[in-house]
C-alpha positions as CSV (number, residue, x, y, z in Angstrom):
1,M,0.4,-0.1,0.0
2,A,1.4,3.5,-0.7
3,F,0.7,6.0,2.0
4,Y,0.2,10.1,2.1
5,K,3.0,11.8,3.1
6,S,2.3,15.7,3.7
7,P,5.1,17.8,3.4
8,E,6.4,19.9,6.2
9,A,3.7,22.0,7.9
10,Y,4.4,26.0,6.2
11,Y,3.5,28.9,8.1
12,R,2.9,32.7,7.1
13,F,5.2,34.4,9.4
14,P,3.8,37.2,11.3
15,E,5.0,40.5,11.6
16,R,7.8,40.7,14.3
17,T,10.2,43.2,15.2
18,M,13.5,43.4,13.3
19,T,15.4,41.4,15.9
20,E,13.0,38.6,15.2
21,L,13.4,38.6,11.5
22,L,13.6,35.3,9.8
23,N,15.9,34.7,5.9
24,C,15.4,31.7,4.0
25,H,18.3,29.0,5.2
26,H,19.2,28.7,1.6
27,C,18.6,32.1,-0.4
28,G,18.7,34.3,2.4
29,E,15.3,35.8,1.2
30,S,13.5,37.8,4.0
31,L,10.5,35.7,5.2
32,Q,8.4,38.4,6.5
33,G,4.6,38.1,5.9
34,K,5.7,35.0,3.5
35,K,5.2,31.4,4.0
36,Y,7.8,29.3,4.7
37,I,8.7,25.3,5.6
38,Q,10.8,24.4,8.7
39,K,13.2,21.8,7.6
40,D,15.7,20.5,10.1
41,A,15.1,23.4,12.3
42,Q,15.5,25.9,9.5
43,P,13.3,28.4,7.5
44,C,12.7,27.8,3.7
45,C,11.3,29.8,1.4
46,I,8.7,27.7,-1.2
47,K,11.1,28.4,-3.9
48,C,13.8,26.7,-2.3
49,Y,12.2,24.1,-0.8
50,E,10.7,23.0,-4.5
51,K,14.5,23.3,-5.5
52,F,16.5,21.8,-3.2
53,I,14.4,19.7,-0.7
54,A,11.4,18.6,-2.4
55,N,11.3,15.0,-3.5
56,S,11.0,13.8,-7.1
57,C,8.0,12.2,-8.7
58,A,9.2,8.4,-9.6
59,E,6.7,9.1,-12.7
60,C,7.0,12.7,-14.0
61,K,10.3,13.3,-12.7
62,K,9.0,16.7,-11.4
63,P,9.8,18.1,-7.7
64,I,6.3,17.4,-5.6
65,G,5.5,21.1,-4.4
66,C,4.2,21.8,-0.6
67,D,1.0,22.3,-2.1
68,S,0.5,19.0,-4.1
69,K,-0.3,15.5,-2.3
70,E,2.6,13.2,-2.1
71,L,2.5,9.5,-2.2
72,H,5.5,7.3,-1.1
73,H,6.4,3.8,-1.3
74,N,9.4,1.7,-0.5
75,G,11.4,5.4,-0.8
76,R,10.0,6.1,-3.7
77,Y,7.5,9.3,-4.1
78,W,4.5,10.0,-6.8
79,H,2.0,12.9,-7.2
80,E,-1.1,11.8,-6.3
81,N,-2.1,12.4,-10.0
82,C,1.1,10.5,-11.0
83,F,0.2,7.1,-8.7
84,H,-1.9,5.2,-11.4
85,C,-1.6,1.7,-13.4
86,Y,1.2,1.9,-16.3
87,H,-1.2,-0.3,-18.5
88,C,-4.7,1.6,-17.7
89,S,-3.5,4.6,-16.5
90,R,-6.5,4.0,-13.6
91,S,-5.6,5.9,-10.4
92,L,-4.1,3.7,-7.5
93,A,-3.9,6.5,-4.9
94,N,-7.1,5.0,-2.8
95,D,-6.7,1.2,-4.3
96,S,-4.5,-1.6,-4.1
97,F,-1.7,-2.4,-6.6
98,S,1.1,-4.2,-7.6
99,I,4.9,-3.2,-8.1
100,K,6.2,-5.5,-11.3
101,N,9.3,-4.5,-13.5
102,E,9.3,-1.2,-11.4
103,R,6.0,-0.1,-12.7
104,I,2.5,0.4,-10.4
105,V,0.3,-1.9,-11.8
106,C,-3.3,-2.6,-10.2
107,N,-4.4,-5.9,-9.7
108,K,-6.8,-6.4,-12.5
109,C,-3.6,-5.6,-15.0
110,L,-1.2,-7.7,-13.0
111,P,-1.9,-10.8,-14.8
112,R,-0.8,-9.5,-18.2
113,T,2.9,-8.5,-16.7
114,D,3.6,-12.3,-16.9
115,N,4.2,-12.3,-20.2
116,S,7.3,-11.5,-21.7
117,T,7.9,-7.7,-22.1
118,C,9.1,-6.1,-25.5
119,Q,12.5,-4.8,-25.2
120,S,11.7,-2.1,-27.4
121,C,7.9,-0.6,-26.2
122,K,8.5,-2.3,-23.2
123,R,4.7,-3.6,-23.3
124,A,3.8,-7.4,-22.4
125,I,3.7,-9.7,-25.0
126,K,0.5,-11.9,-25.0
127,P,0.7,-15.4,-25.1
128,G,0.3,-16.7,-28.9
129,T,1.4,-13.2,-30.3
130,K,4.5,-13.6,-32.7
131,S,7.7,-12.6,-31.0
132,F,11.3,-12.7,-31.2
133,E,14.1,-13.7,-28.6
134,Y,17.6,-12.8,-28.6
135,G,20.4,-12.7,-25.9
136,G,17.3,-12.9,-23.0
137,S,15.2,-10.7,-24.2
138,H,12.1,-10.4,-26.4
139,W,10.7,-8.3,-29.2
140,H,6.9,-7.9,-30.7
141,E,7.3,-8.8,-34.5
142,R,6.6,-5.1,-35.0
143,C,9.0,-3.8,-32.6
144,F,11.9,-6.0,-34.0
145,T,13.4,-3.5,-36.2
146,C,16.6,-2.3,-37.3
147,H,17.7,0.8,-35.3
148,R,18.9,2.7,-38.2
149,C,16.1,2.1,-41.0
150,L,13.6,0.9,-38.8
151,K,12.6,-1.9,-41.1
152,E,11.0,-4.9,-39.3
153,I,14.4,-7.8,-39.3
154,G,11.8,-10.3,-39.2
155,S,13.7,-14.1,-40.4
156,E,16.6,-11.6,-41.9
157,S,20.0,-11.7,-40.5
158,F,21.0,-9.1,-38.1
159,V,23.9,-7.8,-36.4
160,P,23.4,-6.7,-32.3
161,K,25.5,-3.9,-31.5
162,G,24.9,-3.3,-27.4
163,D,21.4,-2.6,-26.9
164,E,21.0,-2.1,-30.5
165,I,19.9,-4.6,-33.8
166,Y,21.1,-4.0,-37.0
167,C,20.3,-5.3,-40.3
168,V,23.4,-6.7,-42.3
169,S,22.9,-3.6,-44.9
170,C,23.2,-0.8,-42.3
171,N,25.6,-2.9,-40.2
172,E,27.8,-2.4,-43.2
173,K,26.7,0.8,-43.7
174,K,27.4,2.5,-40.0
175,F,30.5,0.1,-38.7
176,A,32.2,-1.6,-41.5
177,K,35.8,-1.0,-43.0
178,H,35.5,0.2,-46.8
179,C,37.9,-1.2,-49.4
180,G,40.5,1.5,-50.6
181,H,40.1,0.1,-54.2
182,C,36.0,-0.8,-54.8
183,R,34.8,0.9,-51.9
184,K,32.3,-1.8,-50.8
185,A,32.2,-2.8,-47.4
186,I,34.7,-5.4,-45.8
187,T,33.0,-8.1,-43.8
188,S,35.9,-10.2,-43.2
189,G,39.8,-10.4,-43.3
190,G,41.2,-7.8,-45.9
191,V,44.6,-6.1,-45.8
192,N,46.2,-3.0,-44.8
193,Y,48.3,-1.0,-46.9
194,R,49.4,3.0,-46.3
195,D,46.6,2.8,-43.4
196,E,43.8,2.0,-45.6
197,P,41.7,-1.2,-45.7
198,W,41.6,-3.2,-48.8
199,H,39.6,-6.6,-49.8
200,T,42.1,-9.5,-50.5
201,E,40.4,-10.0,-53.9
202,C,41.0,-6.1,-54.8
203,F,44.6,-5.8,-53.8
204,V,46.4,-7.0,-56.7
205,C,48.9,-6.5,-59.3
206,K,48.0,-3.8,-61.7
207,T,49.4,-5.5,-64.5
208,C,48.8,-9.3,-64.0
209,R,46.1,-9.2,-61.4
210,K,47.4,-11.9,-58.9
211,Q,46.8,-11.0,-55.6
212,L,49.6,-9.6,-53.5
213,A,48.4,-10.3,-49.8
214,G,51.6,-12.0,-48.2
215,Q,53.6,-11.4,-50.9
216,R,56.6,-9.2,-52.3
217,F,55.2,-6.2,-53.8
218,T,56.1,-2.6,-54.9
219,A,54.3,0.8,-55.5
220,H,54.6,3.2,-58.5
221,E,52.6,6.2,-59.1
222,N,49.8,4.7,-57.0
223,S,49.9,1.5,-58.0
224,V,51.1,-1.6,-56.9
225,Y,53.2,-4.4,-58.8
226,C,54.6,-7.8,-58.1
227,V,58.0,-8.0,-58.2
228,E,57.9,-10.2,-61.6
229,C,55.7,-7.1,-63.2
230,Y,57.8,-4.3,-61.5
231,S,60.9,-5.8,-62.8
232,N,59.8,-6.5,-66.6
233,F,57.8,-3.3,-67.0
234,I,58.5,-0.4,-64.9
235,A,61.9,-0.7,-63.5
236,K,65.0,0.6,-65.3
237,K,67.5,-1.2,-66.5
238,C,71.2,-1.2,-65.5
239,G,73.5,1.2,-67.5
240,A,75.9,-1.9,-67.8
241,C,74.4,-5.4,-67.8
242,H,70.9,-4.0,-68.9
243,K,69.1,-5.9,-66.4
244,P,66.0,-4.5,-63.9
245,V,67.1,-2.4,-61.1
246,T,64.8,-3.2,-58.7
247,G,66.2,-2.3,-55.2
248,F,64.7,-5.3,-53.9
249,G,66.2,-6.6,-50.7
250,G,68.0,-3.4,-49.7
251,A,69.9,-3.8,-52.8
252,E,72.2,-0.6,-52.8
253,V,71.5,1.5,-56.6
254,V,73.9,4.2,-58.3
255,T,72.0,6.7,-60.2
256,Y,72.9,9.8,-62.1
257,E,71.2,12.0,-64.2
258,D,67.8,9.5,-66.0
259,R,70.2,6.4,-65.9
260,Q,70.9,3.6,-62.7
261,W,73.4,1.0,-62.3
262,H,73.9,-1.8,-60.2
263,T,76.4,-1.1,-57.2
264,E,78.6,-4.1,-58.7
265,C,77.8,-3.0,-62.4
266,F,78.9,0.6,-61.5
267,K,82.3,-0.1,-63.2
268,C,85.2,1.8,-65.3
269,K,84.5,1.2,-68.8
270,K,88.0,0.7,-69.7
271,C,90.3,-0.8,-66.2
272,Y,86.8,-2.4,-64.8
273,C,87.6,-1.3,-61.3
274,S,84.7,0.1,-59.0
275,L,83.1,3.5,-59.0
276,T,80.8,3.6,-56.6
277,N,81.6,6.9,-54.0
278,K,84.7,7.5,-56.2
279,R,84.7,10.4,-59.0
280,F,84.2,9.6,-62.7
281,V,83.8,11.0,-66.2
282,T,81.2,9.9,-68.8
283,H,81.8,9.7,-72.4
284,S,79.2,8.3,-75.4
285,R,77.0,7.0,-71.9
286,D,79.8,4.7,-70.4
287,V,81.2,5.9,-67.3
288,Y,84.9,5.7,-66.6
289,C,87.5,6.4,-64.0
290,T,89.2,10.0,-63.9
291,D,92.6,8.3,-65.0
292,C,91.0,6.5,-68.0
293,G,89.0,9.5,-68.7
294,K,92.3,11.4,-69.2
295,N,92.6,8.9,-72.3
296,L,89.7,9.5,-73.9
């Protein structure tokens, strides 16, 4: 049973001498000739009472003022007009009631609460009604919808995210990473390249279309190539042996103007001494040490 609880009696302060004047304990406003409430032996104006002291209604969440009737039960408080059945809205201020799932319910509506409660609308799911269950929660068929597009999921696949449910399409649009090549959602697997996700089947050599996941590759002008295709079609050829100069495996490369050489191939055309880190001269696109270059 709920019990009425009247707020502390309020008084109209009679005219007194200046030495007997009282002020509100909270705001300091004079209570001369005004109503006030005595709370813990401290005077309080009506405004401060409702702001700082009054209980909040468990139903409407507003303060229960000193002019309102207040009901309380198990440490919770209600306005008299807010104390009604959750299902049929009948006033229970002077009637018996029960508490079910923290809701006030009249005895007539109580049997309805013995059914499962819909996770979405919080209303009972009547026996024989089509419903869905997942993770210990229940939904009416009409309430089991995608949180994003509000489409009924029915028997379709869905993805739970905390307390929210998403259809597969909306989950991909909202949460999935998208491939740097085809821009479609990546639902599983994939590779990362330059801090961007790719489908494994999209991360391929530009020339031969071979998948490069787990393979050696190199990039050229925003495209990726396998070792073979880069060597055959992109890499410059050595100025001496005419084989591709790739730099793979950390191999050192010598570059001069628009030409490149393998380090081991960068030798004097005449005496074959290594010219790596040495001065040299060129003649007819060949390189020579400074000594041999004097006799050209």
